[in-house]
C-alpha positions in Angstrom: -0.1 0.1 -0.1 1.1 3.6 -1.1 1.2 6.5 1.6 1.1 9.9 0.4 3.5 12.6 1.8 1.7 14.8 3.0 -2.5 16.3 2.1 -3.4 19.8 1.9 -6.7 21.9 0.8 -7.1 24.3 -0.9 -10.5 25.1 -0.3 -12.6 21.7 -0.2 -10.5 19.8 -2.1 -7.7 17.9 -1.0 -4.0 18.3 -2.8 -2.6 14.9 -2.8 1.8 15.0 -3.9 3.0 13.2 -5.8 5.1 11.4 -4.3 4.5 9.3 -1.6 7.1 9.5 1.9 7.0 5.4 2.8 7.6 3.4 -0.5 8.7 -0.4 1.3 8.6 -1.7 -2.3 10.9 0.9 -3.9 13.3 0.7 -0.4 13.2 -3.0 -1.0 14.2 -2.9 -4.8 17.1 -0.4 -3.6 18.5 -2.6 -1.1 18.7 -6.2 -2.6 20.1 -3.7 -5.9 23.3 -3.0 -3.5 23.5 -6.2 -1.6 23.8 -8.3 -5.1 26.1 -5.5 -6.0 28.3 -5.6 -3.2 28.7 -9.3 -3.9 30.2 -8.1 -7.7 27.1 -8.6 -9.5 25.9 -7.0 -12.4 22.9 -5.6 -11.3 20.3 -2.7 -13.8 17.0 -2.0 -11.8 14.6 -1.8 -14.5 11.7 0.4 -14.5 8.5 0.8 -16.5 8.8 5.1 -16.4 10.5 7.0 -15.1 8.0 8.6 -12.7 7.0 5.5 -11.0 10.6 6.7 -9.4 10.2 9.5 -8.3 9.6 13.3 -10.1 12.5 15.9 -10.2 14.9 16.5 -8.1 14.3 13.4 -5.9 14.1 11.2 -9.5 17.7 12.7 -9.9 18.8 11.9 -6.3 17.9 8.4 -6.3 19.3 8.1 -9.5 22.7 9.3 -8.6 22.3 7.0 -5.8 22.0 4.7 -7.5 24.9 5.4 -10.2 26.7 5.6 -7.5 26.5 2.6 -6.1 27.7 0.8 -9.3 23.4 -0.1 -9.7 22.1 0.8 -13.9 19.3 2.2 -14.8 16.5 1.0 -16.9 13.4 2.6 -18.1 10.8 0.5 -20.3 8.8 3.5 -21.8 9.0 7.1 -21.7 10.5 10.1 -22.5 13.4 8.5 -20.5 12.7 5.0 -22.4 16.6 3.1 -22.4 19.7 3.2 -20.1 20.5 6.1 -18.6 23.8 8.2 -17.1 22.1 10.0 -14.3 24.8 12.7 -14.3 24.3 13.7 -17.4 22.2 16.6 -18.6 19.7 15.3 -20.7 18.5 12.9 -17.6 19.0 16.0 -15.0 16.5 18.3 -17.6 14.0 15.3 -17.9 13.7 14.3 -14.5 13.7 18.4 -13.5 11.0 18.8 -16.3 8.4 15.5 -15.3 8.7 17.8 -11.5 7.2 20.7 -13.5 4.6 18.6 -15.3 3.4 17.4 -11.5 3.3 21.2 -10.8 1.7 22.2 -14.0 -0.8 19.4 -13.6 -2.1 20.5 -10.3 -2.3 23.9 -10.9 -4.5 23.2 -13.5 -6.7 21.1 -11.8 -7.2 23.9 -9.0 -7.5 26.1 -11.7 -10.3 24.0 -13.2 -11.8 23.7 -9.6 -12.4 27.3 -8.9 -13.8 28.0 -12.8 -16.4 25.2 -11.8 -16.9 25.9 -8.9 -17.6 29.7 -10.3 -20.2 28.5 -12.7 -21.9 26.8 -9.7 -20.8 23.4 -10.5 -20.3 20.9 -7.7 -16.9 18.6 -8.0 -16.9 15.3 -6.5 -19.6 12.2 -6.7 -23.2 12.9 -6.3 -24.0 13.9 -2.4 -25.3 10.6 -0.7 -26.6 12.2 2.5 -30.2 14.0 3.2 -31.8 15.3 6.1 -32.9 13.0 7.1 -29.9 10.8 6.9 -28.3 12.9 9.8 -31.3 12.9 11.4 -31.2 9.7 11.9 -27.2 9.8 12.2 -27.3 12.6 14.9 -29.7 10.0 17.1 -27.8 7.0 16.6 -24.2 8.9 17.4 -26.1 9.9 20.9 -26.7 6.7 21.9 -23.1 6.1 21.4 -22.6 4.0 18.9 -19.6 3.8 16.1 -19.5 5.9 12.9 -18.9 1.9 11.5 -22.0 1.5 13.5 -24.1 3.8 12.5 -22.8 3.6 8.9 -24.3 0.1 8.9 -28.0 1.4 10.2 -27.9 4.0 7.6 -30.0 3.2 3.9 -28.3 5.6 1.2 -32.5 6.9 -0.4 -31.0 8.5 -3.6 -29.2 7.5 -6.8 -26.5 5.7 -8.1 -25.9 3.5 -4.4 -29.6 3.7 -3.0 -30.4 0.8 -0.5 -26.4 1.0 0.0 -24.9 1.5 3.0 -22.6 5.1 3.7 -19.1 4.5 4.3 -17.5 5.9 7.6 -15.4 8.4 6.1 -19.5 9.5 4.9 -21.1 9.4 8.4 -18.2 11.3 9.7 -18.0 14.1 7.2 -21.5 14.5 7.0 -21.9 14.6 11.3 -18.3 17.0 11.3 -20.2 19.3 8.9 -23.0 19.9 11.4 -21.1 20.4 14.2 -19.1 22.9 12.6 -22.3 24.3 11.1 -24.2 23.9 14.5 -21.2 25.7 16.3 -20.9 29.0 14.1 -24.5 29.8 14.5 -23.5 29.6 18.5 
């Protein structure tokens, strides 16, 4: 399971960083490659695309560490397809461009959210909660039930998910939004 490095919010929409902070599979692969290399075995780390390793400086740093350990790096697809010398100018420029590409995509996505919001559009999936569900959730919470138990007792009454139970996260958001609204009215 990949864990993300950070979450920040711009309005109501989360922004998730491109690179996970914990990458155990990559760390194991690099450790194995170093172990094999220390036994004088020629090692090439083959990756589908450079973006799977990282972007920008993170990619350049990792590639340089691999090169210093005597581990070759090869990409099967993408702009960097083939074997590369991580200290080369072409590699560094393309790694930097991929980092800039991620930032560009992020900025354009936020602009799209703002544009849609200004036109009165909603972002995200259809709302599955309604006032009746909120009322029932508040009643169940007053009985000290867990979010999971509350979610199991609620039923979505409209839309594609009609007849299903909301997730505990949906219940938490619904109750938190209610609490914030009531708190700001007081």
